[in-house]
N, CA, C and O atoms as a Maestro MAE file, in Angstrom:
{
 s_m_m2io_version
 :::
 2.0.0
}

f_m_ct {
 s_m_title
 :::
 protein
 m_atom[240] {
  # First column is atom index #
  i_m_mmod_type
  r_m_x_coord
  r_m_y_coord
  r_m_z_coord
  i_m_residue_number
  s_m_chain_name
  s_m_pdb_residue_name
  s_m_pdb_atom_name
  i_m_atomic_number
  :::
  1 25 8.720 26.902 -11.573 1 A "MET " " N  " 7
  2 3 7.827 25.370 -11.823 1 A "MET " " CA " 6
  3 2 7.055 25.377 -13.371 1 A "MET " " C  " 6
  4 15 5.964 25.839 -13.705 1 A "MET " " O  " 8
  5 25 7.869 24.823 -13.976 2 A "VAL " " N  " 7
  6 3 7.438 24.482 -16.025 2 A "VAL " " CA " 6
  7 2 5.991 23.743 -16.358 2 A "VAL " " C  " 6
  8 15 5.964 22.581 -16.763 2 A "VAL " " O  " 8
  9 25 4.706 24.585 -16.135 3 A "LEU " " N  " 7
  10 3 3.684 24.112 -16.838 3 A "LEU " " CA " 6
  11 2 3.639 23.412 -18.192 3 A "LEU " " C  " 6
  12 15 4.378 23.918 -19.036 3 A "LEU " " O  " 8
  13 25 3.104 22.618 -18.478 4 A "THR " " N  " 7
  14 3 3.447 21.180 -19.908 4 A "THR " " CA " 6
  15 2 1.674 22.590 -20.793 4 A "THR " " C  " 6
  16 15 1.112 23.320 -19.977 4 A "THR " " O  " 8
  17 25 1.351 22.621 -21.828 5 A "ASP " " N  " 7
  18 3 0.446 23.378 -22.609 5 A "ASP " " CA " 6
  19 2 -0.511 22.553 -21.487 5 A "ASP " " C  " 6
  20 15 -1.155 23.171 -20.639 5 A "ASP " " O  " 8
  21 25 -0.519 21.585 -21.555 6 A "ALA " " N  " 7
  22 3 -1.983 21.139 -21.193 6 A "ALA " " CA " 6
  23 2 -2.093 21.063 -19.447 6 A "ALA " " C  " 6
  24 15 -3.185 20.635 -19.074 6 A "ALA " " O  " 8
  25 25 -1.670 21.216 -18.962 7 A "GLN " " N  " 7
  26 3 -2.092 21.819 -17.497 7 A "GLN " " CA " 6
  27 2 -2.131 23.130 -18.004 7 A "GLN " " C  " 6
  28 15 -2.994 23.575 -17.248 7 A "GLN " " O  " 8
  29 25 -1.838 24.046 -18.710 8 A "ARG " " N  " 7
  30 3 -1.701 25.637 -18.572 8 A "ARG " " CA " 6
  31 2 -2.816 25.851 -19.157 8 A "ARG " " C  " 6
  32 15 -3.299 26.983 -19.142 8 A "ARG " " O  " 8
  33 25 -3.567 24.595 -19.915 9 A "ARG " " N  " 7
  34 3 -4.909 25.186 -20.977 9 A "ARG " " CA " 6
  35 2 -6.014 24.589 -19.627 9 A "ARG " " C  " 6
  36 15 -7.029 25.240 -19.384 9 A "ARG " " O  " 8
  37 25 -5.728 23.463 -18.911 10 A "ALA " " N  " 7
  38 3 -6.483 22.314 -18.096 10 A "ALA " " CA " 6
  39 2 -6.990 24.070 -16.791 10 A "ALA " " C  " 6
  40 15 -8.085 24.435 -16.363 10 A "ALA " " O  " 8
  41 25 -5.386 24.742 -16.576 11 A "ASN " " N  " 7
  42 3 -5.653 26.013 -15.619 11 A "ASN " " CA " 6
  43 2 -6.194 26.984 -15.858 11 A "ASN " " C  " 6
  44 15 -6.958 27.593 -15.110 11 A "ASN " " O  " 8
  45 25 -5.941 27.204 -16.704 12 A "GLU " " N  " 7
  46 3 -7.376 28.017 -17.658 12 A "GLU " " CA " 6
  47 2 -8.858 27.469 -17.723 12 A "GLU " " C  " 6
  48 15 -9.712 28.335 -17.534 12 A "GLU " " O  " 8
  49 25 -9.122 26.730 -17.857 13 A "LYS " " N  " 7
  50 3 -10.165 26.165 -17.898 13 A "LYS " " CA " 6
  51 2 -10.781 25.935 -16.864 13 A "LYS " " C  " 6
  52 15 -12.007 25.854 -16.935 13 A "LYS " " O  " 8
  53 25 -10.240 25.795 -15.839 14 A "TRP " " N  " 7
  54 3 -10.297 26.014 -14.404 14 A "TRP " " CA " 6
  55 2 -11.269 27.085 -13.819 14 A "TRP " " C  " 6
  56 15 -12.397 27.016 -13.332 14 A "TRP " " O  " 8
  57 25 -10.341 28.161 -14.069 15 A "HIS " " N  " 7
  58 3 -10.641 29.703 -14.097 15 A "HIS " " CA " 6
  59 2 -12.094 30.267 -14.604 15 A "HIS " " C  " 6
  60 15 -13.132 30.647 -14.062 15 A "HIS " " O  " 8
  61 25 -11.534 30.091 -16.128 16 A "ARG " " N  " 7
  62 3 -13.555 29.893 -17.295 16 A "ARG " " CA " 6
  63 2 -14.841 29.796 -15.716 16 A "ARG " " C  " 6
  64 15 -15.643 30.473 -15.072 16 A "ARG " " O  " 8
  65 25 -14.309 28.609 -15.804 17 A "ASN " " N  " 7
  66 3 -15.465 27.047 -15.140 17 A "ASN " " CA " 6
  67 2 -15.999 27.565 -13.649 17 A "ASN " " C  " 6
  68 15 -17.018 27.282 -13.018 17 A "ASN " " O  " 8
  69 25 -14.842 28.469 -13.346 18 A "ASN " " N  " 7
  70 3 -15.629 29.306 -11.671 18 A "ASN " " CA " 6
  71 2 -14.272 30.516 -11.082 18 A "ASN " " C  " 6
  72 15 -13.719 30.819 -10.025 18 A "ASN " " O  " 8
  73 25 -14.241 30.790 -12.128 19 A "ARG " " N  " 7
  74 3 -14.740 32.057 -12.090 19 A "ARG " " CA " 6
  75 2 -14.852 32.854 -10.392 19 A "ARG " " C  " 6
  76 15 -14.014 33.691 -10.055 19 A "ARG " " O  " 8
  77 25 -16.053 32.413 -9.423 20 A "GLU " " N  " 7
  78 3 -16.747 33.087 -8.224 20 A "GLU " " CA " 6
  79 2 -15.527 33.128 -7.190 20 A "GLU " " C  " 6
  80 15 -15.039 33.915 -6.379 20 A "GLU " " O  " 8
  81 25 -15.255 31.511 -7.801 21 A "ARG " " N  " 7
  82 3 -13.968 30.489 -6.165 21 A "ARG " " CA " 6
  83 2 -12.557 31.210 -6.211 21 A "ARG " " C  " 6
  84 15 -11.807 31.549 -5.296 21 A "ARG " " O  " 8
  85 25 -12.412 31.372 -8.081 22 A "ALA " " N  " 7
  86 3 -10.860 31.596 -7.747 22 A "ALA " " CA " 6
  87 2 -10.370 32.925 -7.222 22 A "ALA " " C  " 6
  88 15 -9.269 33.096 -6.700 22 A "ALA " " O  " 8
  89 25 -11.420 33.977 -7.437 23 A "ASN " " N  " 7
  90 3 -11.696 35.436 -7.835 23 A "ASN " " CA " 6
  91 2 -12.040 35.142 -5.450 23 A "ASN " " C  " 6
  92 15 -11.564 36.149 -4.926 23 A "ASN " " O  " 8
  93 25 -12.478 34.419 -4.613 24 A "TYR " " N  " 7
  94 3 -12.779 34.205 -3.639 24 A "TYR " " CA " 6
  95 2 -11.241 34.090 -2.297 24 A "TYR " " C  " 6
  96 15 -11.008 34.594 -1.199 24 A "TYR " " O  " 8
  97 25 -10.478 33.054 -3.309 25 A "ILE " " N  " 7
  98 3 -9.539 32.534 -3.047 25 A "ILE " " CA " 6
  99 2 -8.108 33.916 -2.822 25 A "ILE " " C  " 6
  100 15 -7.383 34.315 -1.910 25 A "ILE " " O  " 8
  101 25 -8.439 34.343 -4.853 26 A "ALA " " N  " 7
  102 3 -7.564 35.434 -4.344 26 A "ALA " " CA " 6
  103 2 -7.793 36.350 -3.090 26 A "ALA " " C  " 6
  104 15 -6.917 36.990 -2.508 26 A "ALA " " O  " 8
  105 25 -8.899 36.306 -2.832 27 A "MET " " N  " 7
  106 3 -8.775 37.886 -1.803 27 A "MET " " CA " 6
  107 2 -8.655 36.973 -0.911 27 A "MET " " C  " 6
  108 15 -7.627 37.152 -0.257 27 A "MET " " O  " 8
  109 25 -9.118 36.265 -0.659 28 A "ARG " " N  " 7
  110 3 -9.197 35.789 0.766 28 A "ARG " " CA " 6
  111 2 -6.743 35.901 0.656 28 A "ARG " " C  " 6
  112 15 -6.157 36.703 1.384 28 A "ARG " " O  " 8
  113 25 -6.076 35.118 -0.165 29 A "SER " " N  " 7
  114 3 -4.658 35.518 0.199 29 A "SER " " CA " 6
  115 2 -4.302 36.407 0.368 29 A "SER " " C  " 6
  116 15 -3.223 36.542 0.944 29 A "SER " " O  " 8
  117 25 -5.384 37.961 -0.251 30 A "SER " " N  " 7
  118 3 -4.212 38.833 -0.475 30 A "SER " " CA " 6
  119 2 -4.793 39.703 1.414 30 A "SER " " C  " 6
  120 15 -4.039 40.590 1.814 30 A "SER " " O  " 8
  121 25 -5.802 39.416 2.150 31 A "ALA " " N  " 7
  122 3 -6.262 39.510 3.059 31 A "ALA " " CA " 6
  123 2 -5.513 39.467 4.117 31 A "ALA " " C  " 6
  124 15 -5.109 40.368 4.851 31 A "ALA " " O  " 8
  125 25 -5.218 37.299 4.148 32 A "ARG " " N  " 7
  126 3 -4.281 36.981 4.571 32 A "ARG " " CA " 6
  127 2 -2.761 37.822 4.844 32 A "ARG " " C  " 6
  128 15 -2.532 38.276 5.965 32 A "ARG " " O  " 8
  129 25 -1.977 37.945 3.960 33 A "SER " " N  " 7
  130 3 -0.892 38.404 3.536 33 A "SER " " CA " 6
  131 2 -1.168 39.600 3.878 33 A "SER " " C  " 6
  132 15 -0.223 39.811 4.639 33 A "SER " " O  " 8
  133 25 -1.945 40.814 3.875 34 A "PHE " " N  " 7
  134 3 -1.741 41.954 4.715 34 A "PHE " " CA " 6
  135 2 -1.676 41.403 5.522 34 A "PHE " " C  " 6
  136 15 -0.552 40.905 5.463 34 A "PHE " " O  " 8
  137 25 -2.443 40.871 6.913 35 A "ILE " " N  " 7
  138 3 -2.705 40.735 8.168 35 A "ILE " " CA " 6
  139 2 -1.439 40.887 8.249 35 A "ILE " " C  " 6
  140 15 -0.971 42.025 8.234 35 A "ILE " " O  " 8
  141 25 -0.484 39.575 8.368 36 A "ARG " " N  " 7
  142 3 0.977 38.753 8.023 36 A "ARG " " CA " 6
  143 2 1.549 39.915 8.154 36 A "ARG " " C  " 6
  144 15 1.826 40.304 9.288 36 A "ARG " " O  " 8
  145 25 1.925 40.930 6.708 37 A "LYS " " N  " 7
  146 3 2.931 40.971 7.005 37 A "LYS " " CA " 6
  147 2 2.681 41.994 6.845 37 A "LYS " " C  " 6
  148 15 3.901 41.978 7.014 37 A "LYS " " O  " 8
  149 25 2.060 43.874 6.527 38 A "LYS " " N  " 7
  150 3 1.885 44.870 6.447 38 A "LYS " " CA " 6
  151 2 0.955 45.279 7.435 38 A "LYS " " C  " 6
  152 15 1.335 46.149 8.219 38 A "LYS " " O  " 8
  153 25 0.064 44.922 7.525 39 A "SER " " N  " 7
  154 3 -0.728 45.045 8.994 39 A "SER " " CA " 6
  155 2 -0.133 46.066 10.077 39 A "SER " " C  " 6
  156 15 1.064 45.914 10.323 39 A "SER " " O  " 8
  157 25 -0.724 46.958 10.672 40 A "THR " " N  " 7
  158 3 -0.345 47.503 11.777 40 A "THR " " CA " 6
  159 2 -1.398 47.169 12.893 40 A "THR " " C  " 6
  160 15 -2.394 46.446 12.863 40 A "THR " " O  " 8
  161 25 -0.678 48.176 14.196 41 A "LEU " " N  " 7
  162 3 -1.872 47.648 15.374 41 A "LEU " " CA " 6
  163 2 -3.303 48.538 15.347 41 A "LEU " " C  " 6
  164 15 -4.306 48.447 16.054 41 A "LEU " " O  " 8
  165 25 -2.936 49.527 14.118 42 A "ASP " " N  " 7
  166 3 -4.148 50.317 13.885 42 A "ASP " " CA " 6
  167 2 -5.220 49.432 13.277 42 A "ASP " " C  " 6
  168 15 -6.172 48.893 13.840 42 A "ASP " " O  " 8
  169 25 -4.782 49.397 11.743 43 A "ASP " " N  " 7
  170 3 -5.370 47.842 11.467 43 A "ASP " " CA " 6
  171 2 -6.318 47.278 11.688 43 A "ASP " " C  " 6
  172 15 -7.518 47.291 11.415 43 A "ASP " " O  " 8
  173 25 -4.926 46.245 12.780 44 A "LEU " " N  " 7
  174 3 -6.114 45.312 13.007 44 A "LEU " " CA " 6
  175 2 -7.025 45.522 14.177 44 A "LEU " " C  " 6
  176 15 -7.834 44.638 14.460 44 A "LEU " " O  " 8
  177 25 -6.943 46.838 15.015 45 A "ASP " " N  " 7
  178 3 -8.046 47.122 15.946 45 A "ASP " " CA " 6
  179 2 -9.348 47.523 15.174 45 A "ASP " " C  " 6
  180 15 -10.475 47.470 15.667 45 A "ASP " " O  " 8
  181 25 -9.073 47.903 13.989 46 A "GLY " " N  " 7
  182 3 -10.763 48.073 12.895 46 A "GLY " " CA " 6
  183 2 -10.870 46.849 12.277 46 A "GLY " " C  " 6
  184 15 -11.974 46.485 11.873 46 A "GLY " " O  " 8
  185 25 -9.696 46.015 12.112 47 A "LEU " " N  " 7
  186 3 -10.195 44.863 11.182 47 A "LEU " " CA " 6
  187 2 -10.846 43.875 12.560 47 A "LEU " " C  " 6
  188 15 -11.854 43.385 12.051 47 A "LEU " " O  " 8
  189 25 -10.776 43.385 13.924 48 A "GLU " " N  " 7
  190 3 -11.098 43.135 13.948 48 A "GLU " " CA " 6
  191 2 -12.826 43.151 14.704 48 A "GLU " " C  " 6
  192 15 -13.511 42.288 15.253 48 A "GLU " " O  " 8
  193 25 -13.088 45.077 14.270 49 A "GLU " " N  " 7
  194 3 -13.858 45.461 15.048 49 A "GLU " " CA " 6
  195 2 -15.076 45.928 13.236 49 A "GLU " " C  " 6
  196 15 -15.843 46.888 13.164 49 A "GLU " " O  " 8
  197 25 -14.850 45.015 12.247 50 A "ILE " " N  " 7
  198 3 -15.042 44.271 11.002 50 A "ILE " " CA " 6
  199 2 -15.875 43.002 10.830 50 A "ILE " " C  " 6
  200 15 -16.896 42.831 10.164 50 A "ILE " " O  " 8
  201 25 -14.953 41.869 11.854 51 A "ILE " " N  " 7
  202 3 -14.982 40.792 11.619 51 A "ILE " " CA " 6
  203 2 -15.883 40.131 12.793 51 A "ILE " " C  " 6
  204 15 -16.410 39.029 12.643 51 A "ILE " " O  " 8
  205 25 -16.033 41.023 14.158 52 A "ARG " " N  " 7
  206 3 -16.672 40.650 14.701 52 A "ARG " " CA " 6
  207 2 -18.096 41.840 14.464 52 A "ARG " " C  " 6
  208 15 -18.666 42.099 15.525 52 A "ARG " " O  " 8
  209 25 -18.421 42.234 13.762 53 A "LYS " " N  " 7
  210 3 -19.502 42.844 12.507 53 A "LYS " " CA " 6
  211 2 -19.910 41.358 11.813 53 A "LYS " " C  " 6
  212 15 -20.709 40.621 12.390 53 A "LYS " " O  " 8
  213 25 -19.495 41.103 10.942 54 A "ARG " " N  " 7
  214 3 -19.725 40.476 10.300 54 A "ARG " " CA " 6
  215 2 -19.846 38.829 11.012 54 A "ARG " " C  " 6
  216 15 -20.917 38.267 10.786 54 A "ARG " " O  " 8
  217 25 -19.319 38.431 11.437 55 A "ARG " " N  " 7
  218 3 -19.757 37.066 12.680 55 A "ARG " " CA " 6
  219 2 -21.008 37.257 12.709 55 A "ARG " " C  " 6
  220 15 -21.807 36.500 12.159 55 A "ARG " " O  " 8
  221 25 -21.498 38.852 13.706 56 A "GLU " " N  " 7
  222 3 -23.168 38.436 14.326 56 A "GLU " " CA " 6
  223 2 -24.144 38.279 12.696 56 A "GLU " " C  " 6
  224 15 -25.127 37.575 12.465 56 A "GLU " " O  " 8
  225 25 -23.492 39.111 11.901 57 A "GLU " " N  " 7
  226 3 -23.670 39.062 10.504 57 A "GLU " " CA " 6
  227 2 -24.367 37.307 10.027 57 A "GLU " " C  " 6
  228 15 -25.497 36.891 9.772 57 A "GLU " " O  " 8
  229 25 -23.016 36.691 10.092 58 A "LEU " " N  " 7
  230 3 -23.669 35.297 9.954 58 A "LEU " " CA " 6
  231 2 -24.643 34.578 10.842 58 A "LEU " " C  " 6
  232 15 -25.752 34.134 10.547 58 A "LEU " " O  " 8
  233 25 -23.827 34.546 12.315 59 A "LYS " " N  " 7
  234 3 -24.964 33.700 13.119 59 A "LYS " " CA " 6
  235 2 -27.312 33.930 13.004 59 A "LYS " " C  " 6
  236 15 -28.324 33.316 13.342 59 A "LYS " " O  " 8
  237 25 -26.962 35.040 12.400 60 A "GLU " " N  " 7
  238 3 -28.204 35.691 11.732 60 A "GLU " " CA " 6
  239 2 -29.033 35.151 11.159 60 A "GLU " " C  " 6
  240 15 -29.967 35.791 10.676 60 A "GLU " " O  " 8
  :::
 }
 m_bond[239] {
  # First column is bond index #
  i_m_from
  i_m_to
  i_m_order
  :::
  1 1 2 1
  2 2 3 1
  3 3 4 2
  4 3 5 1
  5 5 6 1
  6 6 7 1
  7 7 8 2
  8 7 9 1
  9 9 10 1
  10 10 11 1
  11 11 12 2
  12 11 13 1
  13 13 14 1
  14 14 15 1
  15 15 16 2
  16 15 17 1
  17 17 18 1
  18 18 19 1
  19 19 20 2
  20 19 21 1
  21 21 22 1
  22 22 23 1
  23 23 24 2
  24 23 25 1
  25 25 26 1
  26 26 27 1
  27 27 28 2
  28 27 29 1
  29 29 30 1
  30 30 31 1
  31 31 32 2
  32 31 33 1
  33 33 34 1
  34 34 35 1
  35 35 36 2
  36 35 37 1
  37 37 38 1
  38 38 39 1
  39 39 40 2
  40 39 41 1
  41 41 42 1
  42 42 43 1
  43 43 44 2
  44 43 45 1
  45 45 46 1
  46 46 47 1
  47 47 48 2
  48 47 49 1
  49 49 50 1
  50 50 51 1
  51 51 52 2
  52 51 53 1
  53 53 54 1
  54 54 55 1
  55 55 56 2
  56 55 57 1
  57 57 58 1
  58 58 59 1
  59 59 60 2
  60 59 61 1
  61 61 62 1
  62 62 63 1
  63 63 64 2
  64 63 65 1
  65 65 66 1
  66 66 67 1
  67 67 68 2
  68 67 69 1
  69 69 70 1
  70 70 71 1
  71 71 72 2
  72 71 73 1
  73 73 74 1
  74 74 75 1
  75 75 76 2
  76 75 77 1
  77 77 78 1
  78 78 79 1
  79 79 80 2
  80 79 81 1
  81 81 82 1
  82 82 83 1
  83 83 84 2
  84 83 85 1
  85 85 86 1
  86 86 87 1
  87 87 88 2
  88 87 89 1
  89 89 90 1
  90 90 91 1
  91 91 92 2
  92 91 93 1
  93 93 94 1
  94 94 95 1
  95 95 96 2
  96 95 97 1
  97 97 98 1
  98 98 99 1
  99 99 100 2
  100 99 101 1
  101 101 102 1
  102 102 103 1
  103 103 104 2
  104 103 105 1
  105 105 106 1
  106 106 107 1
  107 107 108 2
  108 107 109 1
  109 109 110 1
  110 110 111 1
  111 111 112 2
  112 111 113 1
  113 113 114 1
  114 114 115 1
  115 115 116 2
  116 115 117 1
  117 117 118 1
  118 118 119 1
  119 119 120 2
  120 119 121 1
  121 121 122 1
  122 122 123 1
  123 123 124 2
  124 123 125 1
  125 125 126 1
  126 126 127 1
  127 127 128 2
  128 127 129 1
  129 129 130 1
  130 130 131 1
  131 131 132 2
  132 131 133 1
  133 133 134 1
  134 134 135 1
  135 135 136 2
  136 135 137 1
  137 137 138 1
  138 138 139 1
  139 139 140 2
  140 139 141 1
  141 141 142 1
  142 142 143 1
  143 143 144 2
  144 143 145 1
  145 145 146 1
  146 146 147 1
  147 147 148 2
  148 147 149 1
  149 149 150 1
  150 150 151 1
  151 151 152 2
  152 151 153 1
  153 153 154 1
  154 154 155 1
  155 155 156 2
  156 155 157 1
  157 157 158 1
  158 158 159 1
  159 159 160 2
  160 159 161 1
  161 161 162 1
  162 162 163 1
  163 163 164 2
  164 163 165 1
  165 165 166 1
  166 166 167 1
  167 167 168 2
  168 167 169 1
  169 169 170 1
  170 170 171 1
  171 171 172 2
  172 171 173 1
  173 173 174 1
  174 174 175 1
  175 175 176 2
  176 175 177 1
  177 177 178 1
  178 178 179 1
  179 179 180 2
  180 179 181 1
  181 181 182 1
  182 182 183 1
  183 183 184 2
  184 183 185 1
  185 185 186 1
  186 186 187 1
  187 187 188 2
  188 187 189 1
  189 189 190 1
  190 190 191 1
  191 191 192 2
  192 191 193 1
  193 193 194 1
  194 194 195 1
  195 195 196 2
  196 195 197 1
  197 197 198 1
  198 198 199 1
  199 199 200 2
  200 199 201 1
  201 201 202 1
  202 202 203 1
  203 203 204 2
  204 203 205 1
  205 205 206 1
  206 206 207 1
  207 207 208 2
  208 207 209 1
  209 209 210 1
  210 210 211 1
  211 211 212 2
  212 211 213 1
  213 213 214 1
  214 214 215 1
  215 215 216 2
  216 215 217 1
  217 217 218 1
  218 218 219 1
  219 219 220 2
  220 219 221 1
  221 221 222 1
  222 222 223 1
  223 223 224 2
  224 223 225 1
  225 225 226 1
  226 226 227 1
  227 227 228 2
  228 227 229 1
  229 229 230 1
  230 230 231 1
  231 231 232 2
  232 231 233 1
  233 233 234 1
  234 234 235 1
  235 235 236 2
  236 235 237 1
  237 237 238 1
  238 238 239 1
  239 239 240 2
  :::
 }
}
């Protein structure tokens, strides 16, 4: 898909002004992709423990 110059500039401006949100979206995408495509059973077991602990932290 080809972007116009105006669309490209708008995207760059959004990324500059929303750097934290853009990083969050990129990290979330990477994590989901890893889980779906590359993770092993051992990886999933470890991730489940990390998720359980994180849920407890967020509930407090």
